[in-house]
C-alpha positions, 0 to 999 in steps of 0.5 A: 722567720724573717721577711722584708716588707714595706710598711703601709699605714698606721694600725691600732694598738701601736702597730702598723700594717704590711703584707707578706704574700697577700697576708696582713702583718701587724708590725711593732716598732714600724712607721708608714713608708718604711722598708724594714725586716720583720721577725714574725711572732710564732706560730706563723705557719698556721692558716691565720687571717693575719700575722704579727711581728716586730722590726729587727732591721731598718732599711729605709727609715721614716722622717718620724723615726728617732732613737728610743729615749728609753731603750728597755721599752724598745724592740726586743732585738735591741735589748728592749721588750718591757712594754709601756712605751710602744711609740718610743721610736716615734718623734713627738709630732709623729706620735700626734699624727699617728693618734689622730690618724687612728681616731679618725679612721676608727670613727669613719670606718666603725662609727660611720661618721664623715669627719675631718682629721681629728685634732689631738692636743699635747698637754702642758709641759710634755714638749719640754719634758720630751714626752717623759715624766708624766706618770703619777702612778706606776706598777712594778713586780719584784723579780726572783731577787726581790728587786723591782722589775718589768716583764719582758714581752713574749717571755717569763723574764723579769728585767730589773729596772733602776728608773722609770723614765715615764714616771713624774719627777715627783714620783721619782723623787719619792722613789729616790727617797726610799731607795725603791730601785735597790729595795728588796721585796718578796719575789713576785710582789706587786709594787705600786707607787702613787704620787699626786703632782704638786700643784704650786711648784715647777717640778722640772726645775727642782731637785729630788730632795726639794721635790720630796719635801714638797710632796711630804706625806702625800704619796703611797707605796703599796705592796700587794695592795697594802700601803707600806709607806705613805697614805691610803687616801691621797690628796689631788688638786685640779686647777681649772679657770682659776678655781681649785677643786680638791679630791681625795683618792684611794691610793689603789683606786683609779685616777687619771695617770698623767699629771696634767690630764685631770685639768685638761679633760675637766676644762674641756668637758666643763666647756661643753656642758656649759655650752649645752646648758647656756641660758638654763638655770636648773638642769639634770646632769648625769655623770656615768662611770664617775669614779671618784668624782673628777667631773661630778664635783665640779659639775655640782659646784658650777651648776649649783642649781642643777641636780647631778646624778653620778653612777659608778661600779667601784664601791671604793670610788663611790665612797671617795666621791661621796666624801669629796662632795661632802667636803665641798658641801655639794648637796645637789649631787648624789652618787650611786654604786652599781653596774651602770646599766642596772642602776639606770633601770631605776633612776629616782624621778628627780634625776630621771630626765637628764638634760646632759649626760657625761660618761667616762666608761672603761676601755670596753666602752659604754656598749649599746645597752647603756647608749640606748638607755641614754637615748631613751631619756631624751637627753639633748647632749652627751659628752663621752670621754673615751680611752679607746677609740675603737670602743668610742667608734662602736658607741658612736654608731649606736648613738647616731642610729638613735638620733644623735649627731656628732657635734665636736671631737677632740683628742688629748695625748695624755699617754705620750710614748704609747699608742693610747689616746683619750678622746672627748666626743660631744653628741647632740640630739636631732642635729644633722 
């Protein structure tokens, strides 16, 4: 079924809101103000609260609309549908406005905080790269012929790919070196490529051959979780305020995927923590959901007279964090493996009363239980890094009900061409 609609406003998950006969329709590849024809997803004839659909014809276009830079990620009606870039039809300034609107709306509506429009910062070189070439990790699947592919939405079809426009230039150089796009794997295999960004060169000005030489052996090509080429433990480097922090990260483990995200997020978080601890010589800092120690290690090194307590569920990530701390001799930090809520029920006395809590939970958020455990400690400052604005808003409502107020909030566009956005919110105790 097709219908003509007037698109009304931004929604979450890369969709916009329209109405058909009073029923809400969430529309993919639309923009507010546009008049479009929508193909409704099936089944659309049931008595559902809302429908979903996708633009198939544009009758009146928004000024923010552009031709998709990656056609395969565009609408199904124009040969797309592979996913991975659901805002590919939106100009870069429009993507920033979209993400700001979604964060602001969620925080006001679900977080119950009255705030001005949230600023969303674009990362270094993303304008120059037109929102492309930022992913240092990609995952593909071998199609029935054994070639790398992506699955087309709403089907079992796998579309063979010959490049990946969101992949970093360093990753594309490694893919070119090993002829990834023409290699044959066992059909159904999951192929993951991870290439840490070289930090001492300007990658956009280098040939693939020169970039591959710069990368050297610091990459991994995994097939079904096993490294077929490269290294199991990758070397990452994060430069902030003239200081370089070294990390070792498991090839299959979590690391911020945008080439510039670790530095941008770390710089902001360190500034917030430094302000919170101004004039304090010794403190206790918690780093919850700490991963491989992106924040733990710099916190331990910078606040060397403080105690840093990290908690992470992934055993692999904890082993990595412990090695990273050992390399820089940060003996004032301890990392514990386990479910965060469970670990926080029995924190050693030396770490039990944090002054500052940093947390970077998964997409589902910290949830009310962990928020209450944080509040029970009396921590004066909470720095919350969120990859989902809805979860952040829910947890904001919990924290404010427990005596915290929102001091600052900043968005980071670390996922260009997609609806995803990273947000850092700082809460302080007892401030109106």
